[in-house]
N, C-alpha and C positions, 0 to 999 in steps of 0.2 A: 047894301045893295051892290057895291062894287065887288065884293067877294063873290056874289052870285054870278057876276058876269065874267070873272077871271077864268074859272075852269072852262067855260064855253069858248073863250077867246084863245086859249092856249093851243088847242089842236089847229085852229085856223092859222095862228102865227107860226106854228111849226111847219105846217104845209106851205105857207108862203115862203118861209126861209129855205126850206128844202127845194122848192121850185126855183127860187132865185139862185140857189147854189148850182142846180143843174143847168140853168140858163147861162150862168157865168162860166161854168166849165165848158159848155158846148161852144160858146162864142169866143172865149179868150184862151182858156187853158188848153183845150183839146187841139186847136190849130198849132199852137206853139210847140206842144209835145210832139205832134205828128210831124212837124217840120224838122224838129230836132232828131227824131228817130228815122225819118225818111219815108214815112208812109205816103202813098199816092193820094191824090186829091179825091178820088172816088171812095176810098176807104175812109178818109176824113169826113166826107159828106155823109156817108152811111152812119158813122159813129155819132156825128152831130145830130142826125135825125133820130137816132135811138135815144140820145140824151134828152132831146126836146120832147119826145113821146113820154119818157119817164117823168119829166118835169110836169107834164100835163096830167099825169095820174094822181099826183099829190096835191 
């Protein structure tokens, strides 16, 4: 019975991990890189919004 549940749970787990990765990138990695490169706050906020929308898709 566990083998029947495993294929169904894998797409959900992959989506969860991908969404968490996008959230981590938008909250921690993106601002650090933007500060290092010298991007303005408006560009950083726009990129953060794009990453958060991408994380909601998966």
